[in-house]
BAFI-3210 file (N, C-alpha, C; in Angstrom, 3 decimals, decimal comma, padded with zeros to 6 digits):
// residues 323
n [1|2|3|4|5|6|7|8|9|10|11|12|13|14|15|16|17|18|19|20|21|22|23|24|25|26|27|28|29|30|31|32|33|34|35|36|37|38|39|40|41|42|43|44|45|46|47|48|49|50|51|52|53|54|55|56|57|58|59|60|61|62|63|64|65|66|67|68|69|70|71|72|73|74|75|76|77|78|79|80|81|82|83|84|85|86|87|88|89|90|91|92|93|94|95|96|97|98|99|100|101|102|103|104|105|106|107|108|109|110|111|112|113|114|115|116|117|118|119|120|121|122|123|124|125|126|127|128|129|130|131|132|133|134|135|136|137|138|139|140|141|142|143|144|145|146|147|148|149|150|151|152|153|154|155|156|157|158|159|160|161|162|163|164|165|166|167|168|169|170|171|172|173|174|175|176|177|178|179|180|181|182|183|184|185|186|187|188|189|190|191|192|193|194|195|196|197|198|199|200|201|202|203|204|205|206|207|208|209|210|211|212|213|214|215|216|217|218|219|220|221|222|223|224|225|226|227|228|229|230|231|232|233|234|235|236|237|238|239|240|241|242|243|244|245|246|247|248|249|250|251|252|253|254|255|256|257|258|259|260|261|262|263|264|265|266|267|268|269|270|271|272|273|274|275|276|277|278|279|280|281|282|283|284|285|286|287|288|289|290|291|292|293|294|295|296|297|298|299|300|301|302|303|304|305|306|307|308|309|310|311|312|313|314|315|316|317|318|319|320|321|322|323]
n.u [-021,563|-021,993|-020,245|-017,741|-015,790|-014,927|-013,945|-011,840|-010,239|-009,544|-008,151|-005,920|-004,861|-004,187|-002,191|-000,228|000,325|001,515|003,923|005,087|005,340|007,138|009,434|009,813|010,361|012,833|014,455|014,082|013,476|011,029|007,669|004,373|001,806|-000,884|-001,074|000,280|-001,478|-003,789|-002,773|-002,076|-004,612|-005,791|-004,203|-004,934|-007,704|-007,659|-006,044|-006,456|-009,384|-011,187|-013,235|-016,858|-018,122|-016,765|-017,604|-019,531|-018,248|-016,042|-017,276|-018,241|-015,856|-014,739|-016,387|-017,645|-015,497|-013,588|-014,746|-014,666|-011,937|-011,445|-012,828|-011,236|-009,081|-009,519|-008,409|-005,842|-005,738|-005,083|-006,927|-006,364|-003,590|-003,620|-005,232|-003,532|-001,777|-002,236|-004,013|-003,392|-002,279|-004,377|-006,311|-005,111|-005,267|-008,039|-008,449|-007,046|-008,689|-011,109|-010,258|-009,166|-011,398|-012,959|-011,273|-011,388|-014,034|-013,977|-011,793|-012,500|-014,820|-013,660|-011,838|-013,495|-014,043|-015,915|-018,372|-018,128|-015,556|-013,925|-014,478|-013,436|-010,641|-010,095|-010,738|-008,785|-006,450|-006,864|-007,570|-006,738|-005,403|-005,551|-007,336|-009,262|-010,243|-011,376|-013,357|-014,948|-015,729|-017,380|-019,748|-020,737|-023,359|-023,402|-020,877|-017,895|-015,937|-013,368|-012,691|-012,142|-009,783|-007,989|-007,921|-006,612|-004,113|-003,279|-002,954|-000,966|001,232|001,625|001,870|004,146|006,093|006,103|006,921|009,658|010,458|009,609|011,096|013,668|013,255|012,597|014,800|016,693|014,630|012,749|011,822|009,040|007,628|008,415|007,326|004,560|004,222|004,920|003,162|000,771|000,650|001,299|-000,077|-000,645|-000,559|001,610|003,434|003,902|005,165|007,528|008,614|008,829|010,707|012,926|013,305|014,054|014,536|013,294|011,302|009,563|007,518|005,832|004,963|003,556|001,520|000,131|-000,751|-002,469|-004,378|-005,672|-006,692|-008,503|-010,611|-011,867|-014,218|-016,414|-016,448|-017,068|-019,540|-021,040|-020,820|-022,180|-024,793|-025,241|-025,085|-027,433|-029,303|-028,670|-029,124|-031,036|-032,940|-034,788|-033,695|-031,054|-030,076|-027,566|-026,692|-027,600|-025,584|-022,916|-022,308|-019,647|-018,358|-019,269|-018,047|-015,359|-015,286|-015,894|-013,604|-011,678|-012,388|-011,920|-009,117|-008,346|-009,258|-008,866|-006,420|-004,559|-002,791|000,453|001,108|-001,377|-002,216|-000,337|-000,961|-003,600|-003,086|-001,644|-003,685|-005,495|-004,095|-003,946|-006,651|-007,226|-005,509|-006,657|-009,139|-008,343|-007,268|-009,610|-011,061|-009,407|-009,725|-011,994|-011,468|-010,734|-008,037|-008,679|-010,545|-008,955|-007,205|-008,962|-009,469|-007,204|-004,868|-006,110|-007,082|-004,651|-003,578|-005,569|-005,368|-002,814|-003,222|-005,080|-003,522|-001,522|-002,955|-003,616|-001,034|-000,295|-001,961|-001,007|001,565|001,048|000,069|002,367|004,108|003,101|003,977]
n.v [007,423|006,613|007,120|007,359|005,101|004,647|007,180|007,463|005,332|006,259|008,533|007,467|006,074|008,235|009,473|007,483|007,552|010,074|009,646|007,616|008,999|011,018|009,495|008,410|010,704|011,477|009,458|009,346|011,902|012,424|013,429|012,923|013,044|012,592|010,667|008,566|008,148|007,223|004,888|003,436|003,143|001,539|-000,765|-001,630|-002,035|-004,086|-006,140|-006,538|-005,931|-003,338|-003,512|-003,951|-002,112|000,231|001,358|003,445|005,723|005,832|006,454|008,971|010,390|010,247|011,925|014,291|015,237|015,554|017,623|019,688|020,114|021,121|023,543|024,905|025,540|027,999|029,935|030,154|031,791|034,877|037,318|039,934|040,032|038,401|039,797|041,878|040,977|041,779|042,426|040,792|038,430|037,629|037,140|035,017|033,058|032,686|031,746|029,332|027,808|027,679|026,514|024,153|022,754|022,496|020,813|018,665|017,714|017,051|015,222|013,337|012,123|011,152|009,207|007,522|007,711|007,707|010,219|011,313|010,468|011,776|014,454|014,649|014,123|016,083|018,498|018,430|018,672|021,165|023,098|022,868|020,424|017,762|018,922|020,130|017,850|016,577|018,430|018,384|015,696|015,868|017,044|015,567|013,712|011,053|008,673|006,640|005,111|004,181|005,781|008,231|007,636|006,863|009,252|010,979|009,719|010,121|012,918|013,310|011,902|013,053|015,744|015,675|014,900|017,149|019,049|018,725|018,788|021,239|023,480|022,927|023,146|025,810|027,276|030,217|031,815|034,900|035,953|036,598|035,420|032,726|032,249|032,489|030,357|028,111|028,385|028,328|025,838|023,567|021,159|020,831|023,028|022,737|021,473|023,490|025,353|023,948|023,642|026,340|027,197|025,732|026,887|029,485|032,325|034,659|033,768|032,218|033,672|034,739|032,477|031,065|032,913|033,065|030,427|030,400|032,053|030,350|028,574|030,248|030,320|027,975|028,025|029,333|027,557|025,008|025,623|026,116|023,583|022,056|022,946|022,092|019,341|018,891|018,615|016,175|014,408|011,645|011,284|013,138|013,208|012,876|015,165|017,564|020,483|023,881|025,824|024,456|023,965|023,787|025,183|027,773|028,158|028,120|030,478|032,389|032,215|033,050|035,722|036,533|036,165|038,054|040,592|040,874|041,039|038,227|036,235|034,862|032,533|031,406|030,867|028,936|026,930|026,292|025,306|022,952|021,559|021,303|019,657|017,366|016,656|016,106|013,930|012,012|011,729|010,751|008,291|007,065|006,962|005,230|002,763|001,645|000,705|-001,738|-003,748|-004,900|-003,204|-001,031|-002,146|-002,594|000,007|000,775|002,328|004,555|006,810|008,081|008,737|010,473|012,485|013,434|014,564|016,645|018,131|019,000|020,756|022,712|023,568|024,624|026,889|028,321|028,809|030,492|032,706|033,352|034,121|036,567|038,448]
n.w [030,264|026,909|024,882|025,986|026,325|023,633|022,894|024,699|023,824|021,256|021,950|023,307|021,139|019,482|021,047|021,049|018,310|018,017|019,437|017,892|015,478|016,192|016,710|014,192|012,734|013,819|012,871|010,051|009,131|008,115|008,684|009,615|011,409|011,043|009,003|010,262|012,392|011,074|009,891|012,170|013,338|011,366|011,595|014,135|013,718|011,797|012,778|015,579|016,465|018,202|021,228|021,031|022,645|022,294|019,945|019,607|020,682|018,999|016,553|017,255|017,665|015,119|013,678|015,086|016,702|014,737|013,181|015,030|015,209|012,631|012,786|014,639|013,064|011,991|013,658|012,835|010,686|009,591|008,266|007,454|006,754|004,540|002,700|002,225|000,340|-002,262|-005,372|-007,593|-006,529|-004,896|-006,813|-008,090|-006,057|-005,859|-008,450|-008,342|-006,650|-008,135|-010,623|-009,604|-008,594|-010,872|-012,330|-010,609|-010,919|-013,662|-014,040|-012,155|-013,234|-015,574|-014,660|-013,336|-010,563|-007,522|-006,735|-004,144|-003,370|-005,271|-004,631|-002,039|-002,351|-004,242|-002,889|-000,913|-002,442|-003,561|-001,600|001,385|002,164|004,555|006,371|004,716|003,432|005,623|006,334|004,011|004,015|006,224|005,310|003,220|001,775|000,993|001,442|001,622|004,159|003,545|001,433|002,574|003,998|001,942|000,573|002,363|002,381|-000,266|-000,306|001,626|000,547|-002,060|-001,340|000,331|-001,523|-003,261|-001,484|-001,223|-003,867|-005,144|-003,909|-004,935|-007,700|-007,872|-007,291|-007,412|-008,292|-007,874|-004,535|-004,130|-006,324|-006,005|-003,488|-003,992|-005,734|-004,140|-001,901|-003,266|-004,449|-002,818|-000,541|002,391|005,251|007,002|005,312|003,481|005,126|005,668|003,053|002,302|004,163|003,308|000,827|001,482|003,737|002,894|001,244|002,810|004,523|002,561|001,158|003,182|003,804|001,367|001,271|003,503|002,506|000,730|002,620|003,908|002,130|002,591|004,176|002,608|000,423|001,552|002,648|000,312|-000,855|001,031|000,653|-001,958|-001,512|-000,130|-002,083|-003,118|-001,100|000,001|001,971|004,413|006,972|006,480|005,450|005,115|007,115|006,101|006,456|007,891|011,402|012,253|010,266|010,720|013,173|012,338|010,738|012,724|014,336|012,531|012,330|014,953|015,082|013,221|014,080|016,792|019,460|019,723|021,915|021,224|022,528|023,024|020,417|019,670|021,551|020,777|018,255|018,847|020,188|018,088|016,300|017,889|018,097|015,412|015,042|016,763|015,525|013,001|013,722|014,595|012,185|010,761|012,053|010,970|008,438|006,077|004,778|002,367|001,186|000,567|-001,283|-003,355|-004,139|-005,544|-007,867|-008,886|-007,240|-006,612|-009,120|-009,934|-007,923|-008,546|-011,082|-010,538|-008,777|-010,513|-012,145|-010,250|-009,608|-012,087|-012,343|-010,167|-011,092|-013,291|-011,886|-010,390|-012,404|-013,177|-011,402]
ca.u [-021,536|-021,732|-019,131|-016,473|-014,751|-014,353|-013,159|-010,587|-009,432|-009,005|-007,147|-004,720|-004,315|-003,543|-000,971|000,756|000,696|002,463|005,196|005,640|005,684|008,352|010,514|009,973|011,011|014,239|015,174|013,953|013,201|009,634|006,683|002,943|001,078|-002,184|-000,897|000,616|-002,704|-004,641|-002,127|-002,201|-006,005|-006,021|-003,566|-005,800|-008,951|-007,481|-005,348|-007,122|-010,447|-011,585|-014,525|-018,067|-018,460|-016,098|-018,085|-020,207|-017,245|-015,232|-018,060|-018,275|-014,524|-014,515|-017,245|-017,745|-014,147|-012,976|-015,316|-014,163|-010,565|-011,528|-013,238|-010,092|-008,138|-009,788|-007,550|-004,543|-005,928|-005,254|-007,463|-005,718|-002,332|-003,946|-005,723|-002,394|-000,966|-002,464|-005,105|-002,911|-002,131|-005,717|-006,969|-004,492|-005,815|-009,400|-008,329|-006,639|-009,871|-012,061|-009,639|-009,007|-012,666|-013,330|-010,434|-011,926|-015,222|-013,638|-010,934|-013,248|-015,645|-012,758|-011,241|-014,533|-014,114|-017,205|-018,444|-017,619|-014,106|-013,326|-014,598|-012,513|-009,264|-010,014|-010,716|-007,493|-005,441|-007,207|-007,690|-005,776|-005,023|-006,380|-008,433|-010,313|-010,835|-012,206|-014,535|-015,768|-016,298|-018,419|-020,995|-021,179|-024,517|-022,990|-019,444|-017,359|-014,846|-012,072|-012,418|-011,518|-008,425|-007,146|-007,789|-005,548|-002,854|-002,925|-002,512|000,312|002,311|001,871|002,356|005,524|006,959|006,204|007,621|011,074|010,702|009,425|012,223|014,779|012,901|012,431|016,072|017,022|013,421|012,594|011,060|007,589|007,152|008,617|006,354|003,234|004,253|004,907|001,926|-000,379|000,688|001,450|-001,393|-000,766|000,109|002,929|004,299|004,273|006,161|008,779|009,130|009,243|011,958|014,001|013,522|014,736|013,821|012,469|010,176|008,674|006,309|004,929|004,371|002,584|000,364|-000,641|-001,418|-003,567|-005,426|-006,440|-007,418|-009,594|-011,735|-012,488|-015,580|-017,426|-016,517|-017,805|-020,936|-021,666|-020,901|-023,236|-026,074|-025,365|-025,345|-028,825|-030,081|-028,326|-029,553|-032,257|-033,908|-034,740|-032,834|-029,649|-029,740|-026,588|-027,208|-027,327|-024,219|-022,548|-021,892|-018,190|-017,939|-019,510|-016,969|-014,165|-015,415|-015,818|-012,213|-010,956|-012,712|-011,199|-007,677|-008,139|-009,611|-008,531|-005,057|-004,517|-001,404|001,106|001,035|-002,722|-002,240|000,459|-001,718|-004,726|-002,514|-001,360|-004,968|-006,065|-003,380|-004,336|-008,008|-007,103|-004,874|-007,658|-010,161|-007,745|-007,200|-010,971|-011,382|-008,593|-010,207|-013,108|-011,057|-010,031|-007,021|-009,312|-011,169|-007,872|-006,712|-009,965|-009,373|-006,151|-004,024|-006,875|-007,080|-003,338|-003,515|-006,521|-004,772|-001,701|-003,751|-005,653|-002,397|-000,858|-003,778|-003,423|000,327|-000,279|-002,561|-000,057|002,659|000,578|000,046|003,745|004,750|002,571|004,545]
ca.v [007,941|005,534|007,466|007,464|004,087|004,868|008,431|007,156|004,494|007,105|009,425|006,646|005,831|009,478|009,644|006,518|008,030|011,166|009,055|006,929|010,004|011,675|008,567|008,330|011,931|011,442|008,472|009,551|013,300|012,505|013,555|013,115|012,364|012,154|009,399|007,572|007,863|006,378|003,577|002,755|002,749|000,404|-001,950|-002,080|-002,541|-005,297|-007,180|-006,774|-004,931|-002,874|-004,054|-003,300|-001,028|001,470|001,760|004,746|006,746|005,937|007,200|010,353|010,974|010,328|012,945|015,540|015,702|015,986|018,911|020,675|020,398|021,992|024,868|025,546|025,984|029,401|030,811|030,240|032,555|036,331|037,788|041,200|039,747|037,798|040,865|042,734|040,371|042,471|041,842|039,741|037,199|037,206|036,587|033,692|032,151|032,350|030,933|027,979|027,096|027,406|025,530|022,873|022,024|022,096|019,635|017,576|017,161|016,478|014,025|012,337|011,386|010,440|008,050|006,673|007,793|008,108|011,658|011,639|010,279|012,843|015,728|014,665|014,284|017,384|019,580|018,395|019,218|022,538|024,040|022,789|019,090|016,902|019,695|020,273|016,522|016,356|019,301|017,852|014,442|016,185|017,503|014,691|012,885|009,653|008,464|005,400|005,469|003,918|006,911|009,232|007,190|006,943|010,692|011,488|009,134|010,817|014,274|013,249|011,445|014,075|016,958|015,484|014,932|018,511|019,798|018,637|019,032|022,611|024,369|022,684|023,672|027,255|027,916|031,352|032,641|035,957|035,433|036,743|034,405|031,412|032,128|032,224|029,007|027,120|028,530|028,023|024,476|022,487|020,878|021,064|024,214|022,317|021,191|024,805|025,905|023,229|023,994|027,749|027,268|025,210|027,850|030,682|033,135|035,672|033,074|031,577|034,394|034,889|031,156|030,757|033,818|032,580|029,184|030,728|032,585|029,169|028,064|031,178|029,989|026,725|028,235|029,474|026,341|023,963|026,052|025,843|022,123|021,571|023,233|021,169|018,022|018,814|018,177|014,785|013,565|010,917|011,338|014,422|013,095|012,821|016,452|018,374|021,812|024,834|026,214|023,615|024,680|023,884|026,256|029,020|028,265|028,492|031,899|033,164|032,268|033,925|037,099|036,775|036,294|039,234|041,862|040,925|040,585|036,876|035,928|033,804|031,295|030,832|030,331|027,695|025,941|025,856|024,478|021,641|020,928|020,955|018,489|016,224|016,277|015,492|012,617|011,098|011,464|009,905|006,945|006,547|006,634|004,075|001,492|001,109|000,428|-003,016|-003,748|-005,300|-002,030|-000,207|-002,823|-002,370|001,402|000,770|003,500|005,660|008,031|008,721|009,340|011,600|013,545|014,007|015,430|017,866|018,892|019,623|021,889|023,719|024,110|025,422|028,193|028,993|029,259|031,670|033,817|033,739|034,795|037,933|039,329]
ca.w [028,902|025,963|023,974|026,693|025,998|022,305|022,904|025,405|022,929|020,192|022,583|023,493|019,780|019,013|021,827|020,494|016,975|018,209|019,844|016,711|014,483|016,656|016,490|012,728|012,286|014,229|012,057|008,602|008,774|007,616|009,775|009,295|012,498|010,550|008,281|011,281|013,136|010,226|009,767|013,467|013,453|010,461|012,186|015,247|013,158|011,007|013,518|016,857|016,545|019,537|021,684|020,537|023,553|021,868|018,622|019,597|020,894|017,784|015,578|017,722|017,411|013,669|013,087|015,832|017,076|013,474|012,825|015,998|014,783|011,450|013,258|015,282|012,044|011,721|014,452|012,159|009,438|009,729|006,976|007,047|006,074|003,235|001,810|001,917|-000,723|-003,526|-006,167|-008,481|-005,745|-004,478|-008,000|-008,295|-005,058|-006,289|-009,646|-007,911|-006,127|-009,254|-011,550|-008,906|-008,507|-012,241|-012,623|-009,774|-011,577|-014,970|-013,873|-011,394|-014,214|-016,523|-014,008|-012,754|-009,120|-006,995|-006,522|-002,834|-003,362|-006,064|-003,905|-000,899|-002,842|-004,911|-001,898|-000,265|-003,374|-003,956|-000,490|002,518|002,595|005,382|006,974|003,711|003,269|006,811|006,218|002,928|004,543|007,187|004,703|002,137|002,105|000,782|001,337|002,190|005,046|002,903|000,555|003,436|004,306|000,737|000,261|003,248|001,917|-001,513|000,041|002,342|-000,345|-003,088|-000,691|000,773|-002,699|-003,747|-000,444|-001,524|-005,286|-005,555|-003,578|-005,864|-009,033|-007,817|-006,931|-008,267|-008,508|-006,871|-003,399|-004,276|-007,253|-005,374|-002,391|-004,574|-006,296|-003,048|-001,147|-004,109|-005,009|-001,851|000,057|003,821|005,779|007,540|004,166|002,933|006,054|005,456|001,720|002,324|004,898|002,451|-000,266|001,976|004,722|002,214|000,602|003,773|004,922|001,414|000,913|004,234|003,676|000,207|001,665|004,385|001,625|000,264|003,789|004,169|001,225|003,040|004,684|001,551|-000,428|002,265|002,753|-000,980|-001,041|001,902|000,019|-003,109|-000,990|000,275|-003,257|-003,379|000,010|-000,338|003,052|005,127|008,149|006,036|004,899|005,850|007,360|005,049|006,811|009,044|012,636|012,335|009,350|011,439|014,152|011,587|010,398|013,970|014,780|011,588|012,745|016,213|014,780|012,380|014,695|018,227|019,756|020,267|022,322|020,459|023,311|022,797|019,053|019,710|022,290|019,967|017,172|019,413|020,436|016,801|015,807|018,712|017,693|014,107|015,200|017,342|014,490|011,986|014,307|014,565|010,813|010,343|012,626|010,198|007,056|005,890|003,722|001,108|000,567|000,014|-002,486|-004,409|-004,593|-006,559|-008,108|-009,431|-006,421|-006,685|-010,449|-009,888|-007,116|-009,292|-012,162|-009,925|-008,249|-011,632|-012,540|-009,202|-009,774|-013,306|-012,027|-009,290|-011,941|-014,013|-010,926|-010,033|-013,558|-013,312|-010,383]
c.u [-021,140|-020,535|-017,752|-015,430|-014,097|-013,500|-011,832|-009,669|-008,791|-007,959|-005,832|-004,036|-003,591|-002,212|000,131|001,226|001,704|003,860|005,865|006,124|006,973|009,555|010,843|010,716|012,505|015,073|015,231|013,836|011,804|008,679|005,302|002,138|-000,292|-002,072|-000,553|-000,634|-003,639|-004,069|-002,246|-003,638|-006,333|-005,396|-004,424|-007,072|-008,821|-006,887|-006,073|-008,205|-010,829|-012,927|-015,715|-018,445|-017,797|-016,692|-018,674|-019,224|-016,333|-015,970|-018,095|-016,934|-014,294|-015,336|-017,151|-016,377|-013,415|-013,462|-014,804|-012,740|-010,541|-011,883|-012,068|-009,054|-008,328|-008,875|-006,167|-004,588|-006,126|-005,677|-006,753|-004,423|-002,553|-004,380|-004,562|-001,525|-001,117|-003,420|-004,624|-002,823|-003,507|-006,483|-006,394|-005,068|-007,226|-009,368|-007,904|-007,855|-010,833|-011,494|-009,524|-010,292|-013,214|-012,555|-010,947|-013,125|-014,875|-012,851|-011,630|-014,128|-014,760|-012,204|-012,230|-014,536|-015,531|-017,197|-017,834|-016,097|-013,394|-013,364|-013,645|-011,088|-009,115|-009,949|-009,367|-006,407|-005,646|-007,146|-006,598|-005,617|-006,038|-007,547|-009,594|-011,014|-011,800|-013,493|-015,477|-016,468|-017,483|-019,750|-021,487|-022,333|-024,209|-021,474|-019,086|-016,113|-013,476|-011,689|-011,719|-010,051|-007,533|-006,941|-006,663|-004,181|-002,369|-002,313|-001,146|001,460|002,641|002,437|003,783|006,492|007,166|006,965|009,124|011,391|010,658|010,596|013,417|014,498|012,872|013,701|016,397|015,840|013,439|011,644|009,560|007,017|007,281|007,601|004,945|003,165|004,162|003,600|000,681|-000,474|000,645|000,222|-001,527|-000,011|001,501|003,905|004,778|005,334|007,529|009,411|009,606|010,536|013,133|014,344|014,202|013,878|012,909|011,223|009,132|007,435|005,312|004,212|003,295|001,344|-000,498|-001,407|-002,621|-004,706|-006,312|-007,296|-008,638|-010,831|-012,375|-013,961|-016,603|-017,555|-017,315|-019,243|-021,678|-021,843|-022,000|-024,611|-026,297|-025,708|-026,768|-029,694|-029,837|-028,816|-030,899|-033,334|-033,717|-033,768|-031,350|-029,203|-028,669|-027,165|-026,834|-025,908|-023,835|-022,029|-020,372|-017,645|-018,146|-018,439|-015,651|-014,165|-015,261|-014,385|-011,321|-011,161|-011,957|-009,707|-007,394|-008,288|-009,257|-007,089|-005,065|-003,066|-000,825|001,070|-000,311|-002,799|-001,501|-000,318|-002,890|-004,240|-002,234|-002,656|-005,585|-005,412|-003,711|-005,721|-007,992|-006,527|-005,857|-008,708|-009,616|-007,637|-008,581|-011,376|-010,648|-009,116|-011,308|-012,758|-010,302|-009,016|-007,623|-009,931|-010,106|-007,322|-007,684|-009,874|-008,291|-005,413|-004,829|-006,898|-005,763|-003,144|-004,387|-005,911|-003,597|-002,180|-004,321|-004,518|-001,631|-001,624|-003,601|-002,050|000,422|-000,866|-001,644|001,112|002,276|000,562|001,436|004,426|004,251|003,202|005,809]
c.v [006,849|005,823|007,388|006,389|004,306|006,119|008,208|006,327|005,335|008,071|008,703|006,365|007,041|009,719|008,728|006,984|009,159|010,644|008,362|007,945|010,726|010,780|008,421|009,551|011,971|010,546|008,874|011,002|013,486|012,567|013,768|012,362|011,903|010,800|008,273|007,178|006,938|004,980|002,779|002,288|001,550|-000,870|-002,504|-002,723|-003,850|-006,437|-007,553|-005,723|-004,599|-003,443|-003,279|-002,082|000,305|002,062|003,158|005,881|006,924|006,721|008,692|011,064|011,189|011,449|014,263|016,099|016,227|017,381|020,017|021,091|021,325|023,410|025,616|026,054|027,465|030,348|030,977|031,178|034,049|036,958|039,065|040,965|039,172|038,871|041,786|042,178|041,094|041,702|040,732|038,384|036,691|036,575|035,179|032,671|031,711|031,430|029,491|027,193|026,717|026,331|024,181|022,078|021,657|020,851|018,416|016,911|016,438|015,187|012,935|011,490|010,561|009,166|007,131|006,655|008,153|009,601|012,064|011,519|011,418|014,178|015,776|014,885|015,656|018,533|019,607|018,970|020,716|023,526|023,860|021,380|018,364|017,658|019,880|018,942|016,232|017,177|018,802|016,564|014,750|016,626|016,604|013,800|011,401|009,577|007,127|005,788|005,202|005,057|008,027|008,890|007,313|008,402|011,313|010,991|009,830|012,173|014,247|012,897|012,507|015,351|016,834|015,506|016,364|019,386|019,807|019,058|020,535|023,536|024,177|023,276|025,198|027,976|029,005|032,242|033,797|035,475|035,523|035,634|032,995|031,188|031,826|030,804|027,944|027,199|028,169|026,570|023,359|022,381|021,299|022,323|023,852|022,021|022,498|025,458|025,273|023,632|025,437|027,936|026,776|026,233|029,125|031,538|034,162|035,056|032,628|032,388|034,565|033,577|030,825|031,630|033,429|031,326|029,479|031,398|031,450|028,617|028,933|030,837|028,655|026,937|028,411|028,231|025,254|024,349|025,802|024,351|021,540|021,783|022,348|019,756|017,824|018,321|016,707|013,854|012,936|011,033|012,655|014,367|013,037|014,155|017,136|019,759|022,783|025,412|025,401|024,430|024,825|024,936|027,630|029,238|028,681|029,977|032,787|033,289|033,038|035,376|037,456|037,025|037,600|040,539|041,980|040,476|039,214|036,546|034,763|032,483|030,618|030,193|028,995|026,598|025,382|024,977|023,073|020,868|020,454|019,713|017,229|015,734|015,587|014,089|011,613|010,722|010,558|008,467|006,294|006,129|005,375|002,764|000,842|000,712|-000,884|-002,888|-004,092|-004,105|-001,118|-000,819|-002,581|-000,959|001,554|002,094|004,720|006,915|008,792|009,376|010,593|012,763|014,221|014,948|016,724|018,750|019,616|020,832|023,045|024,366|024,993|026,823|028,995|029,565|030,510|032,893|034,294|034,500|036,223|038,925|040,022]
c.w [027,906|025,083|024,652|026,327|024,640|022,217|023,588|024,509|021,835|020,726|022,810|022,142|019,255|019,732|021,310|019,098|017,061|018,562|018,651|015,679|014,887|016,441|015,000|012,201|012,628|013,330|010,576|008,192|008,220|008,785|009,191|010,328|012,028|009,832|009,284|012,063|012,349|010,123|011,060|013,690|012,577|011,007|013,306|014,681|012,429|011,779|014,831|017,069|017,993|019,932|021,127|021,373|023,145|020,583|018,605|019,792|019,700|016,702|015,956|017,408|015,936|013,023|013,858|016,237|015,855|013,079|013,760|015,633|013,560|011,869|013,871|014,287|011,742|012,474|013,812|010,965|009,731|008,381|006,510|006,276|004,692|002,241|001,397|000,789|-002,060|-004,414|-007,069|-007,720|-005,302|-005,626|-008,307|-007,317|-005,444|-007,521|-009,346|-007,449|-007,251|-010,189|-010,882|-008,850|-009,873|-012,663|-011,844|-010,442|-012,869|-014,822|-013,066|-012,302|-015,136|-015,926|-013,299|-011,231|-008,691|-006,741|-005,194|-002,766|-004,109|-005,312|-002,724|-001,344|-003,453|-003,960|-001,178|-001,142|-003,594|-002,803|000,542|003,063|003,461|006,015|005,994|003,443|004,426|006,748|005,134|003,356|005,455|006,576|003,564|002,601|001,999|000,683|001,976|003,011|004,398|001,953|001,340|003,656|003,081|000,327|001,077|002,752|000,646|-001,186|000,699|001,408|-001,406|-002,492|-000,206|-000,396|-003,203|-002,768|-000,677|-002,963|-005,650|-005,142|-004,510|-007,226|-009,042|-007,393|-007,926|-008,591|-007,494|-005,766|-003,551|-005,160|-006,644|-004,250|-002,911|-005,116|-005,208|-002,280|-001,939|-004,513|-003,985|-000,959|001,526|004,231|006,288|006,422|003,507|003,821|005,818|004,116|001,671|003,058|004,099|001,377|000,194|002,871|004,057|001,583|001,617|004,128|003,784|001,133|001,911|004,103|002,480|000,565|002,563|003,626|001,077|001,413|004,082|003,326|001,585|003,420|003,573|000,676|000,263|002,436|001,447|-001,225|-000,178|001,292|-001,202|-002,631|-000,528|-000,852|-003,551|-002,282|-000,299|000,722|003,822|006,304|007,776|005,460|005,739|006,086|006,241|005,233|008,030|010,201|012,677|011,379|009,994|012,500|013,492|011,280|011,636|014,443|013,829|011,981|014,019|015,932|014,022|013,150|016,183|018,446|020,413|020,654|021,528|021,195|023,124|021,418|018,996|020,420|021,481|018,810|017,657|019,655|019,115|016,219|016,581|018,336|016,351|014,221|015,766|016,311|013,401|012,465|014,244|013,167|010,363|010,857|011,803|008,780|006,989|004,751|002,361|000,407|-000,057|-001,258|-003,649|-004,972|-005,663|-006,682|-008,558|-008,551|-006,509|-008,062|-010,492|-009,099|-007,809|-010,378|-011,605|-009,401|-009,342|-012,147|-011,547|-009,351|-011,031|-013,079|-011,120|-010,120|-012,741|-013,120|-010,586|-011,163|-013,775|-012,349|-010,871]
res [x|x|x|x|x|x|x|x|x|x|x|x|x|x|x|x|x|x|x|x|x|x|x|x|x|x|x|x|x|x|x|x|x|x|x|x|x|x|x|x|x|x|x|x|x|x|x|x|x|x|x|x|x|x|x|x|x|x|x|x|x|x|x|x|x|x|x|x|x|x|x|x|x|x|x|x|x|x|x|x|x|x|x|x|x|x|x|x|x|x|x|x|x|x|x|x|x|x|x|x|x|x|x|x|x|x|x|x|x|x|x|x|x|x|x|x|x|x|x|x|x|x|x|x|x|x|x|x|x|x|x|x|x|x|x|x|x|x|x|x|x|x|x|x|x|x|x|x|x|x|x|x|x|x|x|x|x|x|x|x|x|x|x|x|x|x|x|x|x|x|x|x|x|x|x|x|x|x|x|x|x|x|x|x|x|x|x|x|x|x|x|x|x|x|x|x|x|x|x|x|x|x|x|x|x|x|x|x|x|x|x|x|x|x|x|x|x|x|x|x|x|x|x|x|x|x|x|x|x|x|x|x|x|x|x|x|x|x|x|x|x|x|x|x|x|x|x|x|x|x|x|x|x|x|x|x|x|x|x|x|x|x|x|x|x|x|x|x|x|x|x|x|x|x|x|x|x|x|x|x|x|x|x|x|x|x|x|x|x|x|x|x|x|x|x|x|x|x|x|x|x|x|x|x|x|x|x|x|x|x|x|x|x|x|x|x|x|x|x|x|x|x|x]
***
């Protein structure tokens, strides 16, 4: 198998990233295995590139393995619990998605970001962090690998900052409003769990459920984006599918989680597998990025991500104030 050497290399890279991340967490309290995986991949790619024989497997891991990880995210989304939030919260979640993508288009043009870069950062800020960036990357007709890496970095840095900032700002708020604000504003599910835990036991379940409501909208957003991308593709062989297979897998697992009894042990096991797949894919993406390309990107992606995040937070605040 031509892909085997590269897949093995990415698997080893992911395992090393988990070990480094665990050590980092013990020392600093900070944890982001995705960011560590990308950084490790970049170190390997820039200091001691992997043999040519690994190229095909690295490409496979960076694309197909990544999409499989996104599909598995569906098992974390119980649609029934999300619908039980009530129409005001559901309307807020939809408003976050619409306002976030309108801000993405507007600020992307204003700051001169490429369309692909703006969509990746914007989807991460608006929907569900690295998983949304990965899904968006999977359907874009044109993109640069350094855009993917900087998009992940933006999400991790901004999300980590908000993870500590929001609980402090929301001290004294009623749990429902604080939960909507945290779940509606913060990028990664893991960051929402951490922030909700800091804010209090009453806030945590509301924050996580609101966040999963945003995750649930990943499927329709990516399906629409895939159809839009078909119009931008220059050649027939570069056309993304009307509905990507990994999106169908995501929807199927949402249905399974909603209507069938899934053992908690299975959910935990799938979550570990999903994180491992993401780590391997992030390592693969990192190996193809040079430091020079990151320097050329400059501060614009971070400014852009901050602006979109502020719009998302503003809509979340409006929703929280209606409760």
